[in-house]
N, C-alpha and C positions, 0 to 999 in steps of 0.2 A: 184495481186502479180506480174504481169508482169512489173508493174511500178517500183518495187523495186529490181527486180532480172534481171541481164543481160541475153541476149540470145546467149552468145558466146558458140560455139560448136567446139570442136577439133576432127579432124578425126583421127582414129587410123591408125598407119603406117602399110603397107602391109608387108608380109613376103618376104625377098629377095630370089631370085632364082639364079641358076647357070649361066644362060645366062647373067643376070644383072651383076654378079660379073666378069665374064671372059671378058666382053666387056669393062671393065674399063681401064686396062693397059696391053700392049703386051710385049712379051719377048724382043723384040728389043728395045723398049722404055726403058725398065728396064735397059738393058746393056748400053745404051747411058747415061742414067741419073745416073747410079751407077758406072761409070768407076772410078778407083782409080788412084791417082797420083803415081809416081815412089817412092817417099819417103814413101808413105803409104804402097806400096808393099814391100819395103825393110824392113820396120819395122815389117810387118807381118811375113816375112821370119825369121827375128831374133826371134820373139816371138815363131814361130813354132819350130825352131831349139832348143830354150831353153826349150820349153814344151816337146819336144821329149826326151831330155836328163833327164828331171826331173821326178821322179816317181809320180804316181798319189796317193793321200792319200786314205787310206782304206775306209773312209766314202764315197768318191766319186766313188771308185771302186764298192762299194755296190750299190750306186745309179745308176751307169752306168749299172751294171748287171740288176738291177730292171727295168731300162728304156729299156734296151735291150730286156728283157723278154717281156715287154709290147709292144715294137715295133714289136718284132717277132710275138706276138699274133695278133697284128693289121695287120701286113703284111699277116699273114696267112688268116685273114678274108678278106683282099683285094686281096688275091691271088698273092702277090708279093714275090718273092724269093730273099732274100738278098744274095748279093755276096760280095766279098772282096772289091769292089770299082767300080767306074764308068770306064768302059773300052772303051765304044764306045758312039756314039751320041744317039743311041737308049736308052741306059741305062740312059743317062743324061735327055732325054726328059721324060722318065718314072719317074725319080726322081723329075723332075720339076713339073710334073703333080701332083705328090703326095704332093709336097710343095704347089702348087697352090690350091689344095683341102683344105689343112690345112688353107690357107689364107681365103678361102671362108667361112669355118666354123667360123673363127675368125671374119669375117665381120658379119656373122649371129649373133654372140654373141654381137658384138658392136651394131648391129641394135636392138637387144632385150633390150640392156641397154638403148638405146635411147628411145625405146618404153616405157619401164618402167618409164623412167624419165618423158615422156609425161603423162603417167597415173598418176604419182605422182602429177604433176602440175594440172592435171584435178581434182584429189581428193582434193587438196588444195582449188581449186575453189569451189568445192562442199561444203567443210566445211565452207567456208566463207558464201556461200549462206544459209547453215543450221543455222549458227550463226545469220544471218539476220532474218531468219524465226523465230528462237527462241525469238529473241528480239521483233519481231512483236507479237508473241504469248503472251509474258509477258505483252506487252501493252494492248493486247486484254483481258487478264485475269484481269488486273486492272480495265479496263472499265466494265467487267462483275461483278466484286465485287461491284462496285459502283451501277450498275443497280440492282443487287440482294439486296443490302442494302435498296435501295429506294423501291423495291418491297415488302420486309419484313415489312418495316415501313407502307406501304400501307395496307398490310394484317392485321397488328396489329391494325391499326386505324379502319379497318373494324370490327375486332373482338370486339374491345372496344365499338364500336357503337352497335353491336349486344347485348353485355352484358348490356350496358346501356338501350337498348330497353327492354330487359327482365326484368331488375330491375324496369323500369318504368311501365311495364305491371304488375309485381308482386305488386308494390306499389299501382297501381291503383286497382288491385283485393283486396289487403288488406284493402285499404280505403273503397272499396265497401262493403267488408264483415263487417268491423267495423261500417260502416254507417248503415248496415242492423239492428244492435242492436238498433240504435237510430230511425231508420225509422219505427220500429215495434210499436212505441208508439201509433200513431193514430189508427192503425188497431186494436190493443189489446184493446184500450179504447172503441172503438165502439162495439167490440164483447162482452165485459163484460157488456155493457149497454143494451144488448138485453133482452127484457122481457121474451122471450121464452127459454132463456139459462137454461140448467139443469146441475147440478153438476155431474150427473151420465153419461153424454154423453162423448164420446171420444174427442169431440172438446173442451170441458172444460178442460180435462186433457192436451190437446195440448197447450191450453192457459197458463196453469200453468207451463208447461215445457218451453215455450218461455219466460215467465216472469222470471223464475229461471235462464235461460241462460243469459238474458239481465242484470239482477241484478248482477249475478256473474261476467260478463265481465266488466261492468261499475265499480263495486267495486274494481276490479284489476287495472283499468285505470282511476283513479280519476284525473289524470293530464290532461285529455282531456278537451277540451272547453265545458262548460255547462254540465259537467259530474254530478255534484252534483244535478243540476236541474232535469236532466233525472232520476237519481237514486231515488230521492224522489218521482217522479211521478210513477216510476215503483213499488216502495214499496207500494205506495198508492193503485195501482191496485192489487198488491199481497195481501195486507190486505183485500181488497174488495173481492177477490176470496176466500181467506181462511175463511173469515167471512161467505160467502155463504155456504162453506162446513160445517163449525161448526154449523151454524143454521140448516142446513138440517139434520145433524146427531143427534143433540140434540133434535130437534123437532120429528124426527122419533122415538128415544128411549123413549121420554116422552109420545108420543101418544100411542105407543104399551103398555107402562106401565099402562096408564090410561084405555086403553081398557081392559087389563087383570083384573085390580082392579074392574072395573065396571061389568065385566062378573062374577067375583067371588062374588060380592055383590048380583047380581041377582040370582046366583046359590045357595048361602048360606046366605039368608037375616037375619037369626036369629043368626048365628055364623060364623063370617068371618074368625076366626082363628082355624078352626077345625083341630085337630091333625090328621096327615095322614102319608103316606109313605115318604121315603127318596127323592122322586122325582128324581130318578136316570135317567141318560141318557140311552135311549134304545139302543144306539150304544156301550155301555160298553161291552167289551169282556173279560177282564182280571180277574174279580173277581165275586164272588157270593155275591149279595147284600142282606142286611137284611131290610125288610120293616115292618113298624108298621102302619097299616091302621086303622083309626077310624073315623067315626063309621062303614064304609064299605070300601071294597077294591076299589069300584068305585071312591071314592074320590081321591085315589092315582093316578088313570088314569086321572081324570079331572085336578088335579093340575099339573101333568106331561104336559098336553096340555097347561095349563095356563102359567106355568113358563118357559117352554123350547121350545115347538113346535112352539108357536106363535112368540117367539123371533127369531127362526131360519128362519121364513118366510122373515124377513127383512135382515137377515145376508147375503144372497146371493147377494143382491143388494148393500149392504154397504161395503162388504169386498174388492172388487177391488179398491174402493176409499180409504179405509183404508190402503191397501197395498202400494198405491202410496204415501200416507203420511208417512208410515213407511220407505220407501226407502229414503226419504229426511229428515228423522228425525235428521240427523246431523246438519241441518240448524236450527237456533234458532227459527224462526217463525213456522216451521213445528213441531219442538219438543214441542213448547207450544201448538200448535193445537192438537197434539197427546195426550198430558197430559190432555187437556180439554176434549177430546173425552173419554179418559179412566175414568176421574173423573165423567163425566155425566153417563157413562155406569155403573160404580160401585155404584153411588148414586141411580140409578133406580133399580139396583139389590138389594141393601140394603133396599130400600123402599118397594120393592115387597116381599122380603124373610126374612127381619130382624125379624119382629114380628112372622112370621110364624114358622121360625126355633126355636125361643125362646119358643113359645108355645108348639112345639113338644118336645123339651128337657124337659120342665117342666112336660109334660104329661108322658114322659118316667120315670121321677123320681117318679111320683105318682103311676105309674102302676107297679113298680118293687117290691112293698110290702116289702121293707127293704132289699132285696137281692142285695148287692152292686155289686157283680160280674156280675149278669145278667144285672143290670142297666148300669154298665160300658161297658159291651160288646155291648148291643143294642145301647147305646148312641154313642159309638165310631164308630160302623158300620154305624149308621145313618149319622153322620157328615162326615165320609169318602165318603159316597154316595153323600152327598151334595157337598163336595169339588171336587169329580170326575166329577159330572155333571156340576158344574160351570166352571171347567177347560176346559171341552170340549166345552161348549157353548161359552166361551170367545174366544177360538181359531176358532170358526165359524165366528167371527167378526175381530179378530186381529191375527197377527202372533207372535208378540213380547209379552213376558210375562209381564214384568213390575212389579213394586213393589205394584201397586194398587191391583192386584189380590191377592197377598199374604196378604195384609192388610184386604181385604174383607173376605177372608176365615178365617183369624185369628179372625175377629170379630164374625163370625158365631161360630168358635170353642170356643171362649171365653165364649159364652153363656153356653156351656157344662161345661167348667172349673168352672165358678163361681156358677153354679147350683149344681155341684157334690162335689166341694171342702168341703163345710160344712159337708157333709155326711160322707166322709172318714176321715175328721179331727176329728170328734166326735166319730169315731169307736174305741172301746177299745179291740177288739178281734184281737189278733196277727195273728191267723190263717187266718182270713178273709183278713187282710192286706197282708199277704204273697200270698194268692190266687190272690189278685188284682195285686201285682207286677208281678207274673207269667203271668197273663192275659195280662197286658200291654206289657210286654217284648216279650212274645212268640206269642200270637194270634194277637195283634195289630201291634207291630213294625216288628217282624220277618216275619210273614206270610202275612201281608197286606201292611204295609208301604214300606218295602224293595222290595216287588215284584211288586207293582203297579207304582212305579216310580214317575215322577214329578206331576202326576195328584193329588196325595194326600200328596205331600211333605209339603204343607202349614200346614197340620194338625200335623206334627211331633213335632214342638216346644211345642204345647199344651200337647201332649202325654208325652213328656219328662218332662214337668213341673209337670204334675200330678204324673208321676212316681217318681220324686224327692220328691214331697210332701208326697206321701205314704211311701217312704223309710225313710224320716225324722220322720214321725209319728211312723213308725215301730221301728226305732232305739230308739225313746223316750220310747215307750211302753216296749221294751225289757229291757232297762235300769231300768225302773220302776219295771218290773217283776223280774229282778235279785235282785234288792234291797229289794222288799217286799216278793217275793215268794221263794227266794233262800237264800239270806243273812239274811233276817229277819224272816225266817221260824222258828216257835216254834213247836217242835215235840210233838206229843201226846204220851200217854202210848202205844197205839197200834203201833205207828211208831217205838218205842224202844223195842218192844216185840220180842227180838231175844234170842234164836234161834227158838222160837215158830212160828215166822212169816215165817220162811223158810218152815215149814211143813203145813202152812195154805193153804186152797183151794182158787180158784179164786172166786171173788165176783160175785154175780148174776148180769148180765148186765141189767136186767129189773129193778133192784132197783137203778141203777145209773141214776141220772137226767141229761138231755141234757143241756149243758151250753148255755146261750143266747149270742147274739152278743155283748151285753154290758159288759159281764163278761170278765175280763182280765185274761184269763186262757189259758194254753196250754195242760192241762191234757186231755188225750184221754178219750172217753166215757167208755172204758173197760180197766182195768189195766192189760196189757199183762205182765208187769214186776212187779207184786205185791210184789215180795220178795225184790225188791230194796228199798232203802231209798228214800223218795219222792223228796228230792232236787236233787238226782242223775238223777232220771227219768225226772224231769222238766228241768234240765240243758241240757240233751241230746236231748230231744224233742225240746227245744228252739233252740239249735244249728242246728238240722236237718231242722227245718222250716226256719231258718234264712240263711242257707247256699245257695249260688247262688241266694239269694233274694236281698241282698245289695251289695255294692261294697266291694272288697276284703279287703281294708285297714280298712273299717268300721267294717267288720265282724271280722277281727283279733282283733280289740280293744274290741268289745263286747264279742267275744269268750274267750279272755284272762280274762276279768272281770268275766265272768260266770264260767269258770273253777276254778279260784282262790276262788270265793265265794262258789262253790260246795265243793271244797277240805276243805275249812274252816268249812263248816257245817258238813262234814263227820267226821272231827277230833273232833268237838264239840259233835256230837252224839256218837262217840266212847267213849268219857269221861263219858257221861251220862249213857251209857250201862255198862261201867266198874263200875260205882257207884251203879246202880240199880241191875245189874245181876252179872257179874264177870269180872275180868280184862281180862281173856282169851276171853270171848265173845266180849269185846270191841276191843281187838287186831285183832281177826279174822274178825270182822265186818269191821274194817278200811281197812285191807288188801284186803278183797273181793271187796269192793266198789271202792277202788283205782285202782285195777286191771281192773275192768269193765270200769271205767272212762277212763283209758288210752287206753284200747282196742277200745272203741267206738269213741274216738276223732281221732283215726288214719286215717280213710278215708277222713277226712277234709284236703284238700291240702293247708294248711296255716301254718304259722310259730308259731302261738299262742304266739307271742311276740310283745310288744309295746315299743316304745322309747318315753320317756317324757323329754322335755327340759324346764328348769326353770332358772330364774335369781337368783343369790345368793346375796340377799340383806344384808346378814351379812357383806359383804365386805364394805358396806357403813359406818359401825361403825368406822372402822379405818380412813376412809376418813373424816368423821365429826370431829374426834379427831384431825386430822391434821389441819383442818380449824380453830377449836377453839383454838388450841395451838399456831398457828401462822397465823394470817390473811394475812400477807404479802405473804404467799405461793401461794395465789390465782393468783398472778401476775407472777408466773414462766412461762417462755415460753418453757417448756419441758414437758416430761411425768410425772414429779413429781407434776405437777399442780393438786390439788385435784378435780377441776372441770372437768378436762380431765378424771381423774380416775372414776368420777361418771358416765360419759357417756360411759365408757367401763366396764360395770359390767360383771363379769365372768358368763359363761353359764354352768349350771349343766345338764348333760345328764344321765338319769336313764333308763336302759333297763330292762324290766320285761319279763321273759320267763316262761310261765305257764307250759309248758311241762317239762322243767328242774326242776321246783319246785315240780311238781307232781312226777317225778322220785325220787327226793330227799326225799319227804315225804314217798313214797312207800318203798324205801330202809330202811329208819329209822324205819318204822313200822315193817318190816320183821326182822330187827336186834333185836328190842325189844322183838318180839315174840320168836325168837330163844333163846335169853339169858334167858327169863322168863321160857321157857319150860325146858331148861337144868337145871336151878336152882331148879325148882319144882320137876323134875323127879329124880335128883341125889342130893337131899339136904343133906343126911348124908355124902356122899362122898365129896361133895364140902366143907362142914364144916371141915371134917377131913383133907383134903388136905391143907386147909388154916392154920389150927393149926400146921400141920406137917411142912409146909414151914416156918412158923414163928419160930418154935422151931429150925429147922436146921440152919436158918440164925442168931440165937442168939448165945451168947458166952458160953453157958452151956457146961460142960464137959461130962455130961451123954448122952448116946446114946438114939435115938428115941425109940428103942425097950424096954427100961427100963421104959418108961412113961406108965401110967395106960391106957390112952385113946388109946395108940398105941400098947398095948400088943397083942400077937398073938391070944389069945382067943377073945379079943375085935374086932380084925380085922375080925375074922370069923363071929362074930355077925354083924359087919358092912356090910359084903358081903351079909348076909341074909336080912338085911334091904334094901340094894340096890335092890336086886331081888324083894323084896316085893313092893318097891316103883315103880319099872318099870311096875309091873303088875297093881298096884292100881292107880297110878297117870299118867303114860305115856299113858296107853291105853285110858282113858277118853279124854285126850288132842287130841290124834290122831282121836278118834271118832268124836269129835267136829270139828276138822279141816276138816275131810272128809265131815262133814255135811255142813259146810260153803263153802268149795271149793271141789265140787264133781269131778273136772277134775283130772284124775290120773297123768297126766304128771306134772301138777302144784303141786300136792301133793308130788310127788317124788322130784321135785326140791326144794320144801320148807322143806321137811324132811331131805334131805341129809346133810345140815350143822348142823342140830340138832344131827343127829346120829354121825357125825364126831366129834363134841365137846364132846359128851357123851363118845364115844370110846376113845377119847384122854384123858379124865379124868381117865377112867379105866386103860389105858396104863400108865398114870403117877403114879397111885397107884402100878402098877406092878413094875415100875422102883424103887420106894421107897423100896419095899420089897426086891428087888435084891441088893440094895446098903446099906440099913440100918439094915438089919436083918441077923442073922447067918444062916448057912445051916440047923441047927436043927429047927430053928424057921420057915424057909421056908417050911420045911416038915410038920410042925404042921399046917401052914396056908393052907387053901384049895384053892390053886392057880388055880386049874382047873375051879373053878367057875368064875374066871376072863374071861377066854375064853368063857364060857357059857354066861356070861353077855354081852360080846361084840357081840356075834352072835345073842343074843336075841334083842339087840338094832338094829343091822343091819336088822334083818328080821322082826321086829315088824310091819312095814307098809306093807311089801310084803305079810306077812301072812294074812293080812286083805283082800288082793285082790287075794290070791292064786298065787302070782307071784314068780319066781325063786329068791332065796335069794342072797344077795351080802355079801361075807364073808371078804372082804378086809377092813382093818382099815386104814383110811387116817389120816394124820397129821393135827394138828390144823391150819397150815398155809393156808389150802384150804378153810377156812370158808368165808373169804371175797370174794374170787372168786366165791364161790357157791352162795353167796347172790347176786352178780352181775348177775350171770347166771339166777337167778330167776327173777330179775328185767327185764332182756332182753327177757327172754322166757315166762314170765308170761302172755303175751297177748293171748296165746292159751287157758288160763283158761276161760276168758270171752267168747271167741268165741265158745268154746266147751260146756261151761255151758249153756248159753242161746244165741241162734243165734239172731243177731240184726234184727229187722223188717225192711221192705223196707223204711218206713217213716223216720227212723233214718239215712239212708244212702243216701237219695235223696238230 
């Protein structure tokens, strides 16, 4: 820096002192140098005289006063006492000294000014030096930036080199790793060529792992050099290894199968297919197994050892290898190997157990002695035991289920299906088929298949198939039963012997023969409802057996058909009874049985209705007419084309509701009974009212009282005949009604509209007397008897039961409502008359 900056230094001036100032100019020198000329003095005197005469301005007076005040204060400080002027030399010298002091101070100030000026010049110099230093710093900064830039470039180059080095190392490692997949070929080839290599060793599994890894890597990088060559070689090694695995597993399974067959032949040289137990796995914990051992229980234990225990001895050695294969089953080669192992396993199991299971199923068929339920139960339990044991044994070898196990178990189950199917297809006993359906649904499916899970799930399709076959056979037999035993039933004289049959005693159960399985019958061994018409009993028993046995939609169709057929046979029997016995017996027979039928079908939670759909082919007649009338219409490209109309036949929908038809038939039977009873009991009155109404509506001028048939004496005779008929005709009708319908509530509901109509007829006669007869005639007529007749009609039924009478007379408008009430409330009759047995409601 010394080369660029000067070394000039300026000394600061020293402060002036009094001695330095006083020694500069003396008073005498001052007088010599400052002497005025005369003209100057004359001018001064003139100015003085002028200034003395002129007043001083106010502003100067103020300034003078101010200065005077300041001077006085200064003099006080200096200890000078001002006087009016200089009067002597001493005062002059004092004044001069004061002036000299002032001059000294002025010099001090001047000196300070000069000092400040020197300082300013010194600062200017310093500023110039600072500017030079700043300029130098700028140059230094520029050079620093250049150096820093070059240093950063050097650092970046170093970092790039480090990155490049890392990349090269990574590339080298990657190449080394990738080359490892290629370099494994010689080592793997030599290891697979060893004669002492075993597929069960861990080293063999490591070889397979390396082969899989190499094949997977090369398959993903086929663009590498010689990748195809190495890939084919690795696949050859893999096929060699998988072939070793396959050969080992297949040979192990075949050897154990041959050993078991050989031991079985040695144990049973005379009968290799001896029927025995289910061969269930001893580790089964979920269910109670049914075993059928023949000829002795020891055979079941021996076969358990043959079929399962010996197979489990090789399972522990083969399962680790099988697990490795299953882990790689997504690879095509391993998937094929796994399928081959499964196929070999299932072939050996089928070879070992196929004939054995088939012979056991046939033995169960022969040992059941025709009891289908026992045969079905033992057969299903046996097959479920086989399925459960096979399922558990399979999972000792493999973890995945596969479809082969299902096919194997279905083959075993098919033996049961094809052996049992002819037996229940030939069965004609509906009750036996119902028991089979209950057995398959409840015991087999609900209690066993649903609770035991996947181990017996393969048996479910066969059970469902048998269940469907039994239901189809059952539906066919029920239709045949409805057609032959209900619709086609021909009643005997005993069946139509009413009301004697109501009083008959129960038949002797010992005299009733037990029906065989081949008989298509649903009749119970003892007739609990011997007073019922046979078709009614057969219908209800059939529905009770069929309910919850078939599907709901099938039951609705069969139930509708059965109820319609039963109602038809009841109507037919009612007509026969009316012909052979009496019309009243026929009417009450029909009412009684229709009430029972309606009551007994109420517990069935179905609609008793079916919907039938059919095509209306009558519509084709008009279409064919259009085609024949104008062949060109076939080419119309619109809806008028007859060919289009032929493809859109109208659909007819017919809905049949058996319950509504039953209600309608019951209501009609009750109405007929009511009308018939009223006409029979009040025949004279009905005829009189008819003739009287016809006469009143005619144009004759004579009054009704003048007619012979309506004279007051004849009216009294008419009232006597009515009273007689009520006693002779109504009482037998009520007696027979109570005999057919013993329920008091139903009797009351049925009799109420009869009494209402009869009382209405009596009241109508009373109105005729009041309107068509004179007061004298009314006195002659015994009108009190009308009230007696009404009370007699009202109390006729109550008197039979010692019930309180009902004296009110209702109008005829209530007849229809009472009939409806009977139809709605009549269900209490059947339930009170005869309680339904449990079999009808199950």
